ChimeraX commands (.cxc) that place a marker at each C-alpha (Angstrom):
marker #1 position 68.57,66.49,-15.13 radius 0.5
marker #1 position 68.07,67.60,-11.56 radius 0.5
marker #1 position 69.80,66.01,-8.62 radius 0.5
marker #1 position 66.84,65.12,-6.39 radius 0.5
marker #1 position 68.87,65.87,-3.28 radius 0.5
marker #1 position 69.38,69.47,-4.39 radius 0.5
marker #1 position 66.07,69.76,-6.24 radius 0.5
marker #1 position 63.99,72.76,-5.19 radius 0.5
marker #1 position 60.75,74.31,-6.25 radius 0.5
marker #1 position 58.44,76.81,-4.58 radius 0.5
marker #1 position 56.59,74.16,-2.57 radius 0.5
marker #1 position 59.85,72.79,-1.16 radius 0.5
marker #1 position 61.13,76.27,-0.39 radius 0.5
marker #1 position 57.91,77.04,1.51 radius 0.5
marker #1 position 58.16,73.73,3.34 radius 0.5
marker #1 position 61.77,74.50,4.39 radius 0.5
marker #1 position 60.77,77.94,5.62 radius 0.5
marker #1 position 57.84,76.53,7.62 radius 0.5
marker #1 position 60.14,73.93,9.16 radius 0.5
marker #1 position 62.65,76.58,10.23 radius 0.5
marker #1 position 59.95,78.78,11.75 radius 0.5
marker #1 position 58.42,75.86,13.60 radius 0.5
marker #1 position 61.78,74.65,14.92 radius 0.5
marker #1 position 62.66,78.16,16.14 radius 0.5
marker #1 position 59.36,78.30,18.02 radius 0.5
marker #1 position 60.07,74.89,19.55 radius 0.5
marker #1 position 63.53,76.04,20.66 radius 0.5
marker #1 position 62.03,79.14,22.33 radius 0.5
marker #1 position 59.49,76.95,24.10 radius 0.5
marker #1 position 62.28,74.60,25.22 radius 0.5
marker #1 position 64.26,77.51,26.73 radius 0.5
marker #1 position 61.24,78.41,28.85 radius 0.5
marker #1 position 60.42,74.78,29.69 radius 0.5
marker #1 position 63.67,72.79,30.00 radius 0.5
marker #1 position 61.90,70.00,31.91 radius 0.5
marker #1 position 60.16,69.02,28.64 radius 0.5
marker #1 position 63.36,68.36,26.69 radius 0.5
marker #1 position 62.60,64.66,26.17 radius 0.5
marker #1 position 59.16,65.37,24.72 radius 0.5
marker #1 position 60.51,68.20,22.59 radius 0.5
marker #1 position 63.27,66.01,21.13 radius 0.5
marker #1 position 60.70,63.34,20.27 radius 0.5
marker #1 position 58.51,66.00,18.63 radius 0.5
marker #1 position 61.48,67.27,16.62 radius 0.5
marker #1 position 62.29,63.75,15.37 radius 0.5
marker #1 position 58.69,63.21,14.30 radius 0.5
marker #1 position 58.55,66.59,12.58 radius 0.5
marker #1 position 61.76,65.80,10.70 radius 0.5
marker #1 position 60.24,62.51,9.46 radius 0.5
marker #1 position 57.11,64.33,8.32 radius 0.5
marker #1 position 59.21,67.02,6.63 radius 0.5
marker #1 position 61.26,64.46,4.70 radius 0.5
marker #1 position 58.16,62.55,3.63 radius 0.5
marker #1 position 56.47,65.72,2.40 radius 0.5
marker #1 position 59.63,66.85,0.59 radius 0.5
marker #1 position 59.91,63.45,-1.12 radius 0.5
marker #1 position 56.27,63.74,-2.18 radius 0.5
marker #1 position 56.93,67.14,-3.73 radius 0.5
marker #1 position 59.99,65.85,-5.62 radius 0.5
marker #1 position 58.06,62.84,-6.93 radius 0.5
marker #1 position 55.11,65.04,-7.83 radius 0.5
marker #1 position 57.40,67.16,-9.97 radius 0.5
marker #1 position 59.10,64.16,-11.60 radius 0.5
marker #1 position 55.74,62.55,-12.40 radius 0.5
marker #1 position 54.50,65.81,-13.87 radius 0.5
marker #1 position 57.55,65.96,-16.18 radius 0.5
marker #1 position 57.08,62.32,-17.20 radius 0.5
marker #1 position 53.37,62.87,-17.78 radius 0.5
marker #1 position 54.09,65.84,-20.05 radius 0.5
marker #1 position 56.65,63.79,-22.00 radius 0.5
marker #1 position 54.19,60.90,-22.48 radius 0.5
marker #1 position 51.42,63.29,-23.49 radius 0.5
marker #1 position 53.66,64.84,-26.14 radius 0.5
marker #1 position 54.80,61.41,-27.36 radius 0.5
marker #1 position 51.23,60.13,-27.72 radius 0.5
marker #1 position 50.16,63.32,-29.43 radius 0.5
marker #1 position 53.02,62.99,-31.92 radius 0.5
marker #1 position 52.37,59.27,-32.49 radius 0.5
marker #1 position 48.64,59.73,-33.07 radius 0.5
marker #1 position 48.77,62.89,-35.16 radius 0.5
marker #1 position 48.67,62.77,-38.94 radius 0.5
marker #1 position 51.63,65.13,-39.18 radius 0.5
marker #1 position 54.09,62.76,-37.51 radius 0.5
marker #1 position 56.30,62.31,-40.56 radius 0.5
marker #1 position 59.96,62.60,-39.70 radius 0.5
marker #1 position 61.92,65.11,-41.74 radius 0.5
marker #1 position 63.98,63.95,-44.70 radius 0.5
marker #1 position 67.21,64.75,-42.89 radius 0.5
marker #1 position 66.36,62.66,-39.85 radius 0.5
marker #1 position 67.06,59.05,-39.00 radius 0.5
marker #1 position 65.03,56.43,-37.20 radius 0.5
marker #1 position 66.26,53.75,-34.87 radius 0.5
marker #1 position 64.51,50.39,-35.11 radius 0.5
marker #1 position 64.78,47.26,-32.98 radius 0.5
marker #1 position 64.85,44.06,-35.00 radius 0.5
marker #1 position 63.26,41.44,-32.78 radius 0.5
marker #1 position 64.39,38.35,-34.70 radius 0.5
marker #1 position 68.06,39.41,-34.67 radius 0.5
marker #1 position 67.84,41.18,-31.30 radius 0.5
marker #1 position 69.71,44.25,-32.48 radius 0.5
marker #1 position 69.11,47.87,-33.33 radius 0.5
marker #1 position 69.46,49.29,-36.80 radius 0.5
marker #1 position 69.54,52.85,-38.06 radius 0.5
marker #1 position 67.35,53.74,-41.01 radius 0.5
marker #1 position 67.99,56.90,-42.92 radius 0.5
marker link #1:1,2 radius 0.2
marker link #1:2,3 radius 0.2
marker link #1:3,4 radius 0.2
marker link #1:4,5 radius 0.2
marker link #1:5,6 radius 0.2
marker link #1:6,7 radius 0.2
marker link #1:7,8 radius 0.2
marker link #1:8,9 radius 0.2
marker link #1:9,10 radius 0.2
marker link #1:10,11 radius 0.2
marker link #1:11,12 radius 0.2
marker link #1:12,13 radius 0.2
marker link #1:13,14 radius 0.2
marker link #1:14,15 radius 0.2
marker link #1:15,16 radius 0.2
marker link #1:16,17 radius 0.2
marker link #1:17,18 radius 0.2
marker link #1:18,19 radius 0.2
marker link #1:19,20 radius 0.2
marker link #1:20,21 radius 0.2
marker link #1:21,22 radius 0.2
marker link #1:22,23 radius 0.2
marker link #1:23,24 radius 0.2
marker link #1:24,25 radius 0.2
marker link #1:25,26 radius 0.2
marker link #1:26,27 radius 0.2
marker link #1:27,28 radius 0.2
marker link #1:28,29 radius 0.2
marker link #1:29,30 radius 0.2
marker link #1:30,31 radius 0.2
marker link #1:31,32 radius 0.2
marker link #1:32,33 radius 0.2
marker link #1:33,34 radius 0.2
marker link #1:34,35 radius 0.2
marker link #1:35,36 radius 0.2
marker link #1:36,37 radius 0.2
marker link #1:37,38 radius 0.2
marker link #1:38,39 radius 0.2
marker link #1:39,40 radius 0.2
marker link #1:40,41 radius 0.2
marker link #1:41,42 radius 0.2
marker link #1:42,43 radius 0.2
marker link #1:43,44 radius 0.2
marker link #1:44,45 radius 0.2
marker link #1:45,46 radius 0.2
marker link #1:46,47 radius 0.2
marker link #1:47,48 radius 0.2
marker link #1:48,49 radius 0.2
marker link #1:49,50 radius 0.2
marker link #1:50,51 radius 0.2
marker link #1:51,52 radius 0.2
marker link #1:52,53 radius 0.2
marker link #1:53,54 radius 0.2
marker link #1:54,55 radius 0.2
marker link #1:55,56 radius 0.2
marker link #1:56,57 radius 0.2
marker link #1:57,58 radius 0.2
marker link #1:58,59 radius 0.2
marker link #1:59,60 radius 0.2
marker link #1:60,61 radius 0.2
marker link #1:61,62 radius 0.2
marker link #1:62,63 radius 0.2
marker link #1:63,64 radius 0.2
marker link #1:64,65 radius 0.2
marker link #1:65,66 radius 0.2
marker link #1:66,67 radius 0.2
marker link #1:67,68 radius 0.2
marker link #1:68,69 radius 0.2
marker link #1:69,70 radius 0.2
marker link #1:70,71 radius 0.2
marker link #1:71,72 radius 0.2
marker link #1:72,73 radius 0.2
marker link #1:73,74 radius 0.2
marker link #1:74,75 radius 0.2
marker link #1:75,76 radius 0.2
marker link #1:76,77 radius 0.2
marker link #1:77,78 radius 0.2
marker link #1:78,79 radius 0.2
marker link #1:79,80 radius 0.2
marker link #1:80,81 radius 0.2
marker link #1:81,82 radius 0.2
marker link #1:82,83 radius 0.2
marker link #1:83,84 radius 0.2
marker link #1:84,85 radius 0.2
marker link #1:85,86 radius 0.2
marker link #1:86,87 radius 0.2
marker link #1:87,88 radius 0.2
marker link #1:88,89 radius 0.2
marker link #1:89,90 radius 0.2
marker link #1:90,91 radius 0.2
marker link #1:91,92 radius 0.2
marker link #1:92,93 radius 0.2
marker link #1:93,94 radius 0.2
marker link #1:94,95 radius 0.2
marker link #1:95,96 radius 0.2
marker link #1:96,97 radius 0.2
marker link #1:97,98 radius 0.2
marker link #1:98,99 radius 0.2
marker link #1:99,100 radius 0.2
marker link #1:100,101 radius 0.2
marker link #1:101,102 radius 0.2
marker link #1:102,103 radius 0.2
marker link #1:103,104 radius 0.2
marker link #1:104,105 radius 0.2
view
């Protein structure tokens, strides 16, 4: 399982690179226009918020895609005629009336 803080994919890598390029350009602009430091700092804060929101969207997009694939495979298995478990496998059942799990072999 991925740690979402350290999670990376190509979209996130591109987003990071774009952020760095944009922040470098802002810093160059600030060196030439020091009187605009207040506005530049506000812009940087807003850009950081947008960056984090977009990064979170990319992480969630990936997690939802993984979950969707899992559910698709589960439904396919459940609805297919060839869903017999092998003879060497076990099944775990929940017994509602006794509120416990049991293992059937």
